[in-house]
C-alpha positions as CSV (number, residue, x, y, z in Angstrom):
1,M,81.7,10.0,106.2
2,T,84.1,12.8,105.3
3,G,82.6,15.9,106.9
4,K,82.0,17.6,103.6
5,L,79.3,19.9,105.2
6,E,80.9,20.3,108.6
7,G,79.2,23.1,110.5
8,R,77.1,24.3,107.6
9,V,73.5,25.2,108.3
10,V,71.2,23.3,106.0
11,L,67.4,23.7,105.8
12,V,65.5,20.8,104.1
13,T,61.8,21.3,103.5
14,G,59.6,18.2,103.3
15,A,62.1,16.5,105.5
16,G,59.7,14.2,107.3
17,R,59.7,11.3,104.9
18,G,60.8,10.1,101.5
19,I,63.5,12.1,99.5
20,G,63.6,14.9,102.1
21,R,64.3,12.5,104.9
22,A,67.1,10.8,103.0
23,I,68.7,14.1,102.1
24,S,68.4,15.3,105.7
25,K,70.1,12.2,107.1
26,A,72.9,12.4,104.4
27,C,73.6,16.0,105.1
28,A,73.7,15.5,108.8
29,S,76.0,12.6,108.5
30,E,78.4,14.9,106.7
31,G,78.5,17.3,109.7
32,A,75.7,19.8,108.7
33,L,73.5,21.4,111.3
34,L,70.2,20.1,110.1
35,A,67.0,22.3,110.2
36,A,64.3,19.8,109.2
37,A,61.0,21.3,108.2
38,A,57.7,19.7,107.4
39,R,54.1,19.7,108.5
40,S,54.2,16.5,110.6
41,Q,55.7,16.9,114.0
42,D,55.9,13.1,114.6
43,Q,57.9,12.5,111.4
44,L,60.2,15.3,112.2
45,D,60.7,14.2,115.8
46,S,61.7,10.7,114.7
47,L,64.1,12.1,112.1
48,V,65.8,14.3,114.7
49,D,66.1,11.4,117.1
50,E,67.8,9.3,114.4
51,V,70.2,12.1,113.6
52,V,71.1,12.8,117.2
53,S,71.5,9.1,118.0
54,A,74.0,8.9,115.1
55,G,76.0,11.8,116.6
56,G,74.6,14.6,114.5
57,R,72.8,17.9,115.4
58,A,69.3,18.6,114.2
59,A,66.2,20.6,115.1
60,A,62.6,20.2,113.9
61,F,60.5,23.0,112.5
62,T,56.9,22.4,111.8
63,T,55.5,24.6,109.1
64,D,52.8,24.8,106.4
65,L,54.3,26.2,103.2
66,F,50.8,26.6,101.7
67,R,50.8,29.8,103.8
68,R,52.8,32.5,101.9
69,E,54.0,33.9,105.3
70,A,55.4,30.6,106.4
71,A,58.6,30.9,104.2
72,A,60.0,34.0,105.9
73,E,58.8,32.8,109.3
74,L,60.7,29.5,108.8
75,I,63.9,31.3,107.8
76,D,63.7,33.5,110.9
77,R,63.2,30.5,113.2
78,V,66.1,28.6,111.7
79,R,68.3,31.6,112.1
80,A,67.4,31.9,115.7
81,E,68.3,28.3,116.3
82,F,71.5,27.8,114.2
83,G,72.3,31.1,112.4
84,P,71.8,32.0,108.7
85,V,70.8,29.3,106.3
86,E,73.8,28.4,104.2
87,I,72.3,25.4,102.2
88,L,68.6,25.5,101.2
89,V,67.1,22.3,99.9
90,N,63.7,23.0,98.4
91,N,62.1,19.5,98.6
92,A,58.5,20.0,99.9
93,G,56.0,19.4,97.2
94,I,52.6,18.2,96.2
95,G,52.2,15.6,93.4
96,S,49.4,15.0,90.9
97,S,48.1,11.8,92.4
98,S,45.5,13.2,94.8
99,Q,43.5,14.9,91.9
100,P,44.6,13.7,88.5
101,N,42.5,15.0,85.7
102,P,42.8,16.0,82.0
103,L,43.2,19.7,81.6
104,Q,39.6,20.5,80.7
105,D,38.5,18.9,84.0
106,F,41.5,20.1,86.1
107,D,40.5,21.5,89.5
108,D,41.4,25.1,89.8
109,D,42.0,25.0,93.5
110,F,44.3,22.1,93.1
111,W,46.2,24.0,90.4
112,D,46.7,26.9,92.8
113,R,47.9,24.6,95.6
114,S,50.3,22.9,93.3
115,L,51.9,26.1,92.2
116,Q,52.0,27.5,95.7
117,L,53.9,24.6,97.2
118,N,56.0,23.5,94.2
119,L,56.9,26.9,92.8
120,T,55.9,29.9,95.0
121,A,57.2,28.4,98.3
122,P,60.7,27.8,96.8
123,Y,60.6,31.3,95.3
124,L,59.8,32.9,98.7
125,L,62.4,30.7,100.6
126,C,65.1,31.6,98.1
127,K,64.2,35.3,98.4
128,A,64.5,35.0,102.2
129,V,68.0,33.3,102.2
130,L,69.7,35.1,99.4
131,P,70.6,38.4,101.2
132,E,72.6,36.6,103.9
133,M,74.2,34.2,101.4
134,T,75.2,37.2,99.3
135,A,76.7,38.9,102.3
136,A,78.7,35.8,103.2
137,R,79.6,35.2,99.5
138,W,78.7,31.5,99.9
139,G,75.5,29.6,99.5
140,R,73.9,26.5,98.0
141,I,70.4,26.3,96.7
142,I,69.3,22.8,95.7
143,T,65.8,22.2,94.4
144,V,64.2,18.8,94.1
145,A,62.4,19.2,90.8
146,S,61.4,16.2,88.7
147,I,61.9,14.7,85.3
148,N,58.5,16.4,84.8
149,S,60.6,19.6,84.7
150,R,61.6,18.3,81.2
151,I,58.8,16.0,80.0
152,P,55.0,16.0,80.5
153,S,52.8,13.5,82.3
154,F,49.2,12.6,81.7
155,H,46.6,14.3,83.9
156,A,49.2,16.3,85.9
157,A,49.0,19.8,84.5
158,G,49.6,21.6,87.8
159,Y,52.5,19.4,88.8
160,V,54.2,19.5,85.4
161,A,53.7,23.3,85.1
162,S,55.1,23.9,88.6
163,K,58.1,21.7,88.0
164,H,58.9,23.3,84.7
165,G,58.6,26.7,86.5
166,V,60.9,25.8,89.4
167,L,63.6,24.7,86.9
168,G,63.4,28.2,85.3
169,L,63.5,29.8,88.8
170,S,66.6,27.8,89.8
171,R,68.5,28.7,86.6
172,T,67.6,32.4,87.0
173,I,69.0,32.4,90.5
174,A,72.1,30.6,89.1
175,L,72.6,33.3,86.5
176,E,72.0,36.3,88.8
177,Y,74.1,35.1,91.7
178,A,76.9,33.2,90.0
179,S,79.4,35.9,90.9
180,S,78.3,36.0,94.6
181,G,79.6,32.6,95.6
182,I,76.1,31.1,95.4
183,T,75.1,28.1,93.3
184,S,71.6,27.0,92.3
185,N,70.9,23.5,90.9
186,C,68.0,21.1,90.4
187,I,67.8,17.4,91.0
188,C,65.2,15.8,88.7
189,P,64.1,12.4,90.1
190,G,62.2,9.9,88.2
191,P,59.7,7.6,90.0
192,V,60.8,7.1,93.6
193,K,59.3,4.8,96.1
194,T,57.4,7.3,98.2
195,V,53.9,7.6,99.6
196,M,53.2,10.3,97.0
197,N,54.5,8.3,94.1
198,D,52.8,5.1,95.2
199,A,49.4,6.7,94.5
200,R,50.6,7.9,91.1
201,V,51.8,4.4,90.1
202,K,48.5,2.9,91.2
203,Y,46.5,5.5,89.2
204,D,48.6,5.1,86.0
205,A,48.5,1.3,86.2
206,E,44.7,1.4,86.5
207,R,44.4,4.0,83.8
208,K,46.4,1.8,81.4
209,G,44.7,-1.4,82.5
210,I,48.1,-3.0,83.5
211,D,48.9,-5.0,86.5
212,Q,50.5,-2.7,89.0
213,E,53.5,-4.9,89.8
214,Q,54.1,-5.4,86.1
215,Y,53.7,-1.7,85.4
216,E,56.2,-0.7,88.1
217,A,58.8,-3.1,86.9
218,G,58.9,-1.4,83.6
219,L,58.9,2.2,84.7
220,T,62.6,2.8,84.1
221,P,65.0,1.3,81.5
222,I,67.1,0.1,84.5
223,G,64.0,-1.5,85.9
224,G,61.5,-0.6,88.7
225,R,61.5,2.6,90.8
226,L,64.2,4.4,92.6
227,V,64.5,4.7,96.4
228,P,65.0,8.0,98.3
229,E,68.6,7.1,99.1
230,D,69.4,7.1,95.3
231,I,68.9,10.9,95.4
232,S,70.7,12.0,98.5
233,P,74.4,11.5,97.4
234,L,73.9,14.0,94.6
235,A,72.4,16.5,97.0
236,V,75.4,16.2,99.3
237,Y,77.7,16.7,96.4
238,L,75.9,19.9,95.2
239,A,75.9,21.3,98.7
240,S,79.6,20.8,99.2
241,D,82.7,22.7,98.1
242,D,83.3,20.0,95.6
243,A,80.6,21.5,93.4
244,K,81.7,25.1,93.7
245,M,81.9,25.4,89.9
246,V,78.5,23.7,89.2
247,T,75.5,25.9,88.9
248,G,72.4,26.3,86.7
249,Q,72.3,22.5,86.2
250,A,69.4,20.0,86.3
251,Y,70.5,16.4,87.0
252,N,68.2,13.5,86.1
253,V,68.3,10.7,88.5
254,D,65.7,8.6,86.9
255,G,66.9,5.1,85.9
256,G,67.3,6.3,82.3
257,I,63.9,7.7,81.5
258,A,65.0,11.1,80.3
259,M,68.4,10.9,78.7
260,S,69.2,14.6,78.4
C-alpha cells in the first residue's frame, strides 16, 4: 500500500462485519489510526487483531447508536485514544429485511429505529466532529448510503426514506463546509453479500416465487451480488488527499443497477 492515510484518525461505525469491516481494514492498511465502532465486542476484537497483526494500529469501541447520547460519547472516547476524528465513515445501519411490510402495514417502531440508526446517528456524529474538522481546516465525511438513496424498494419504506435522507444530509454538509477543507460524499452500494442483505435476498426471492440462487444471479447487470471489498477502494480514495476536490457526490457501486 502507499500510505495515503498515514497518521489520519479514522472512525468507522458498523465496523465489525461486512462493508464496515472491509473499509476499516483498507483504511488501516493505508496507515490510518483506526477507531472501529460497533455493538459486537467479539467482532471488533477480531478486527483489531487482524489490523495489528498486519502492522497497523487500531482500537475497538463498542457502542449502541440507537441511543442518541452514544454519538457524542463515541467521539469523546475516540479523541481520548487517538485525538480528533479526521475521517468519519458513517456505515452503521439497519436494513429492511427484519420487518419488511407494505406501507399500510409498516411497523411504526421499526420506522423510528430505521431513521435513528440510518439518518439521525450520522447527523449527530457529523455534528460532533465538524467543529474540530473546521478548526483544522481538513476533514472527510464518507457515508455508506445505498442505491435506495436514489431508487425505491418494495416493503422497505423506513430504509428507503432514511437513505434518501442521509444523501440530502451529506450534500448539505458538503455545501456548508466546502470552504473549510472538509468534504462530504456518499457511497451507494447495490446488493452486497452481507448478513443483512442475505435476509433481503431470501425475502425478495420468496416474494417473487423465484429460486433464490437464480434470483441472486440476476440481481445486477454484471451478474450476482457485490462483496464488501468492492466498496472499500472508493472509501479510501474519498478519504485521501487525492479526492480533495470531490464533495457532495454520491457514487453508485452496484454492478450497473442504477446508471446515474
